[in-house]
C-alpha positions in Angstrom: 0.0 0.0 0.0 1.2 3.5 -0.8 2.2 6.0 1.9 -0.4 8.5 0.7 -4.2 8.5 0.7 -5.8 8.3 -2.7 -9.4 9.5 -2.1 -10.7 8.1 -5.4 -9.3 4.6 -4.6 -11.0 4.7 -1.2 -14.2 5.9 -2.8 -14.2 3.1 -5.3 -13.5 0.5 -2.5 -16.4 1.9 -0.4 -18.8 2.0 -3.4 -17.8 -1.6 -4.4 -18.5 -2.8 -0.9 -21.8 -0.9 -0.7 -22.9 -2.5 -4.0 -21.9 -6.0 -2.8 -23.9 -5.5 0.4 -26.9 -4.3 -1.5 -26.8 -7.3 -3.8 -27.0 -9.6 -0.8 -29.9 -7.7 0.7 -32.6 -9.9 -1.0 -31.0 -13.1 0.3 -30.8 -11.7 3.8 -34.5 -10.6 3.7 -35.5 -14.1 2.5 -33.6 -15.8 5.3 -35.0 -13.5 8.0 -38.6 -13.9 6.9 -41.1 -15.1 9.4 -41.1 -18.9 10.0 -44.5 -20.3 9.5 -46.1 -22.8 11.8 -47.2 -25.8 9.7 -46.9 -28.9 11.9 -48.0 -31.1 9.0 -45.0 -30.1 7.0 -42.4 -29.2 9.5 -41.5 -31.2 12.6 -40.7 -29.5 15.9 -36.9 -29.9 15.4 -37.1 -28.6 11.9 -39.0 -25.6 13.1 -36.4 -25.0 15.8 -33.7 -25.2 13.1 -35.7 -22.7 10.9 -36.1 -20.3 13.8 -32.4 -20.5 14.5 -31.6 -19.9 10.9 -34.0 -16.9 11.0 -32.2 -15.5 14.0 -28.8 -15.8 12.4 -30.1 -14.2 9.2 -31.5 -11.3 11.2 -28.2 -10.8 12.9 -26.3 -10.9 9.6 -28.8 -8.4 8.2 -28.3 -6.0 11.2 -24.5 -6.2 10.8 -24.9 -5.4 7.0 -27.1 -2.4 7.8 -24.6 -1.1 10.3 -21.8 -1.6 7.8 -23.8 0.3 5.1 -24.3 3.2 7.5 -20.5 3.3 8.2 -19.8 3.2 4.4 -22.4 6.1 3.8 -20.7 8.1 6.6 -17.3 7.5 5.1 -18.5 8.6 1.7 -20.0 11.8 3.2 -16.6 12.5 4.9 -14.9 12.0 1.5 -17.3 14.5 -0.1 -16.7 17.0 2.7 -13.0 16.7 2.6 -12.8 15.2 6.1 -12.0 11.7 5.2 -9.0 10.1 6.8 -9.2 12.1 10.0 -10.2 10.7 13.4 -13.6 11.8 14.5 -12.4 11.9 18.1 -9.0 13.5 18.1 -9.1 14.9 14.5 -5.6 13.5 13.8 -4.9 11.7 10.5 -5.8 8.0 10.6 -2.9 5.8 9.6 -3.1 4.8 5.9 -2.6 1.2 6.8 -5.7 1.3 9.1 -7.7 2.9 6.3 -6.4 0.3 3.9 -7.7 -2.5 6.2 -11.1 -0.8 6.6 -11.8 2.2 4.4 -15.0 3.0 6.5 -13.1 3.4 9.8 -13.7 6.7 11.5 -11.3 6.5 14.4 -7.5 6.3 14.7 -6.1 3.2 16.5 -5.5 5.1 19.8 -9.1 6.4 20.0 -10.6 3.1 18.9 -8.6 1.3 21.6 -9.7 3.8 24.2 -13.3 3.4 23.2 -13.1 -0.4 23.6 -11.9 -0.1 27.2 
């Protein structure tokens, strides 16, 4: 990775990830749909499996929505010229951290402090 931040490369990465998440949205919605009670067709254990699958799909969907929000926020920061700066301390975020997660909004120090 280069030592300088290329905003257009980061924008492209963010848009590509956003598009990939949007493509998976229909599958996530289908997996999190209400499990119907039809005892003639589905046994109790099968229903429990279906409910567990539904819960996992709902959790995946929630994580995807949160990620989409972080991507949208990063794109807004790019448009405003604030991309690459920590929202807490306003210092530049290390390019390696942005390379690992272009939607990150905190420097490593502030992220670690927030996790404590």
